[in-house]
C-alpha positions, -999 to 999 in steps of 0.1 A, spaced: 498 -46 275 528 -57 295 534 -48 331 559 -19 330 585 -12 356 609 17 359 647 14 361 653 42 385 690 41 381 684 56 347 649 70 348 642 100 371 679 105 375 673 142 376 660 136 412 678 125 444 677 87 446 650 84 473 628 109 455 627 86 424 604 61 442 574 85 445 581 99 411 579 64 395 547 56 414 531 89 404 540 82 368 520 50 369 547 24 376 540 -3 401 575 -17 402 611 -6 399 645 -20 393 678 -7 406 711 -16 389 734 -13 419 716 -5 452 746 -9 474 755 27 482 722 33 500 713 15 533 690 -13 524 665 -3 551 661 31 535 655 16 501 631 -9 515 612 19 533 609 38 500 596 8 482 569 1 509 559 38 512 552 40 475 536 6 470 564 -6 446 578 -40 440 615 -44 434 619 -66 403 657 -66 397 691 -57 410 725 -64 395 754 -85 409 782 -79 418 784 -50 442 808 -22 432 845 -31 435 857 -4 459 892 -19 462 901 -7 427 912 -42 417 908 -59 383 871 -59 374 856 -93 368 828 -116 377 811 -149 370 829 -158 338 864 -152 351 884 -185 354 898 -189 389 875 -163 404 852 -187 421 861 -177 457 856 -140 449 823 -148 432 810 -167 462 820 -139 486 803 -113 464 771 -133 460 769 -136 498 772 -98 500 745 -94 474 722 -118 492 725 -98 524 709 -69 505 684 -92 489 672 -105 522 660 -70 530 651 -56 495 635 -88 483 642 -84 445 623 -108 423 655 -113 401 692 -108 405 711 -103 373 745 -121 375 769 -103 353 794 -124 333 825 -101 333 852 -94 307 868 -126 295 866 -149 264 870 -186 256 859 -220 267 874 -216 302 853 -185 307 822 -203 296 829 -232 320 835 -208 349 802 -190 341 782 -222 341 798 -235 373 793 -202 391 757 -199 380 750 -235 392 766 -227 426 744 -196 431 713 -213 420 719 -243 443 730 -221 472 699 -199 470 672 -220 454 644 -195 463 660 -166 445 656 -161 408 687 -152 388 691 -139 352 718 -136 326 718 -109 299 737 -106 266 753 -71 263 764 -56 230 801 -51 223 798 -15 215 784 -7 250 805 -33 268 837 -41 249 851 -75 258 820 -86 277 818 -124 277 781 -128 272 775 -109 240 751 -132 220 717 -147 226 726 -181 211 755 -182 236 731 -173 264 708 -202 254 737 -226 254 747 -215 288 712 -218 302 710 -253 288 743 -263 305 733 -246 338 699 -264 338 685 -247 369 649 -236 371 658 -204 390 682 -192 363 666 -175 332 672 -151 303 670 -114 306 659 -98 273 668 -62 265 654 -47 233 683 -23 230 710 -49 233 691 -74 212 687 -49 184 724 -38 184 737 -74 186 715 -91 162 697 -64 142 663 -77 150 650 -73 185 615 -87 176 631 -117 160 652 -124 190 621 -122 212 603 -146 189 632 -171 191 641 -169 228 610 -158 247 605 -193 263 637 -187 282 629 -151 292 621 -145 329 627 -107 328 626 -81 300 639 -46 295 632 -20 268 651 8 252 654 21 217 684 14 194 709 26 186 709 53 213 692 36 242 666 63 245 629 59 252 608 37 230 599 56 198 594 49 161 626 35 146 643 2 140 623 -15 168 586 -16 164 576 -13 200 538 -17 196 544 -50 177 569 -61 203 545 -54 232 518 -73 213 542 -102 208 549 -103 245 512 -104 253 506 -129 225 531 -155 238 518 -154 273 547 -136 289 536 -124 323 569 -110 338 578 -74 342 590 -52 313 614 -26 327 620 7 310 658 9 311 668 38 289 684 72 290 656 98 286 661 122 257 641 148 276 652 170 306 626 154 328 618 117 327 580 122 327 584 140 294 597 108 279 569 86 289 546 91 259 553 55 249 533 43 279 501 59 266 
């Protein structure tokens, strides 16, 4: 069975943020991911991780844009200076939080210039911080209209162009199913590139349950191909309390 982590930005959201760490540990998780940890002092988050024996497997970049300016990130042509400033801010958090992976979001743009910018920025981050692992993740157009990275084949092309050992693919069963209609098939094709995985049902991004995605078979395929990374539960629980949604773990 894969090693499961809890995305505590979505799971245990019925609790105050710092109370989610012991709740995750008590539910049997040994690791967590946090989408955007920047509103909480890093020392407090680090203390909560250590107190509950939890690893931090992933955070997202960039930090929130508090200026209210135009949103954008790594695939925005001409945004290299902003990207570099933001990555430096992210890494100040990472120095304290020590996440295994940082997911670099592409942003909302299209076309060959966007792809060239994405590749260049990923190479810069990978070269600037060679000891940090980074990921990229395709997101479906229904959830993220206009998002640049919206296809697994495109992600594979970008990783080939980036050609850095510390940049890998982030697989998400929910997004893979919505984009391509076959999450298990996407895992089969692209698992050699995957360095971090997430799970959620489709089409509603709820907890794993019988439906279009055969989760027992997907978990078996993860084990069978030798994947040893974390598999994060990143979903919106359909139950009032997160623990009521964890039947899939049993």
